[in-house]
C-alpha positions in Angstrom: 6.8 34.2 -55.1 7.9 33.7 -58.7 8.5 36.9 -60.7 10.5 35.9 -63.9 13.0 38.6 -64.9 12.3 38.2 -68.7 8.7 39.4 -68.5 7.0 42.8 -68.1 4.2 43.4 -65.6 1.2 45.7 -64.9 0.1 47.2 -61.7 -3.1 45.1 -62.2 -1.0 41.9 -61.9 -0.9 40.8 -65.6 2.4 39.7 -67.2 3.4 39.9 -70.8 6.0 38.1 -72.9 6.8 39.9 -76.2 7.5 37.5 -79.1 8.2 39.6 -82.2 4.9 41.3 -83.2 2.8 39.2 -80.8 2.8 38.7 -77.1 1.6 36.2 -74.6 -0.4 37.5 -71.6 -1.4 35.9 -68.2 -1.8 36.8 -64.6 1.1 36.7 -62.1 2.0 34.2 -59.5 1.1 36.9 -56.9 -2.4 37.4 -58.5 -3.3 33.7 -58.6 -2.1 33.4 -55.0 -4.3 36.2 -53.9 -7.3 34.9 -55.8 -7.0 31.4 -54.5 -8.4 28.4 -56.4 -9.3 29.5 -59.9 -12.3 27.6 -61.3 -13.1 29.5 -64.5 -11.5 31.8 -67.0 -14.0 33.7 -69.2 -12.5 35.4 -72.3 -14.9 36.3 -75.1 -12.8 39.1 -76.7 -10.9 36.9 -79.2 -10.5 38.7 -82.6 -11.4 42.1 -81.1 -9.0 45.1 -81.1 -8.6 46.3 -77.6 -6.9 49.4 -76.1 -4.3 49.1 -73.3 -6.0 48.7 -69.9 -9.3 47.5 -71.5 -10.9 44.5 -69.9 -10.4 41.4 -72.0 -12.1 38.9 -69.8 -12.5 37.7 -66.2 -11.0 35.1 -64.0 -13.3 33.4 -61.4 -12.0 32.0 -58.2 -14.0 30.2 -55.5 -14.7 33.5 -53.6 -14.4 36.2 -56.2 -14.4 37.3 -59.9 -11.7 39.6 -61.2 -11.3 41.5 -64.4 -8.4 40.9 -66.7 -6.8 44.0 -68.2 -4.8 44.3 -71.5 -1.2 45.3 -70.8 -0.8 46.8 -74.3 -3.1 47.6 -77.2 -3.7 44.8 -79.7 -6.0 42.1 -81.0 -6.4 38.8 -79.2 -5.6 36.2 -81.8 -5.8 33.1 -79.5 -7.3 32.2 -76.1 -5.5 29.3 -74.3 -7.9 26.4 -75.2 -6.7 24.3 -72.3 -8.2 26.7 -69.7 -11.7 25.8 -70.7 -11.3 22.3 -69.2 -8.6 23.1 -66.6 -8.6 26.7 -65.3 -6.6 25.5 -62.3 -3.5 25.6 -64.6 -3.4 29.3 -63.9 -2.7 28.4 -60.2 -0.2 25.6 -60.9 1.7 27.2 -63.8 0.8 30.9 -64.3 3.8 31.7 -66.5 3.7 28.5 -68.5 0.7 26.3 -69.3 -1.6 28.8 -67.5 -1.1 31.6 -70.0 -4.4 33.3 -71.1 -4.2 35.0 -74.4 -1.9 35.6 -77.4 -2.1 39.2 -78.7 -1.1 40.8 -82.1 0.5 44.0 -80.9 -0.8 47.4 -82.2 2.1 49.3 -80.7 5.0 47.2 -79.2 6.6 50.4 -77.8 3.8 50.4 -75.1 5.6 47.5 -73.4 8.4 49.9 -72.4 6.0 51.6 -70.1 5.3 48.4 -68.1 7.0 47.3 -64.9 10.2 45.4 -64.8 10.4 42.3 -62.5 12.2 44.4 -59.9 9.6 47.1 -60.0 6.7 44.6 -59.8 8.4 42.9 -56.9 8.6 46.3 -55.1 4.9 46.9 -55.9 3.7 43.6 -54.3 6.2 43.8 -51.5 8.0 40.6 -52.4 
């Protein structure tokens, strides 16, 4: 299981990479593995300010649909356009091409409350 050390994580299995006053968000390798083959990502919250832990979309796998939760407060400024035609990128490259949204941060300090790679690994038992 891949858990990059340079990212922060949520207990709900999202990852976040802070890039100045914006951040990139996706789901973890563990999450995509648990979900199985991802067939659709539905994110209609672009342009909306959202609080930390608010649902920003859903990810649909062959057998289930799961909510996606904001790791920090902010406004979604971009949804990964490639996922519309190839949601399986979340399975094949969850930390790269399978990213989900880019967020303009409301409060970057919230990221300090998130899990480190070691803490996330302990959470999922990896």
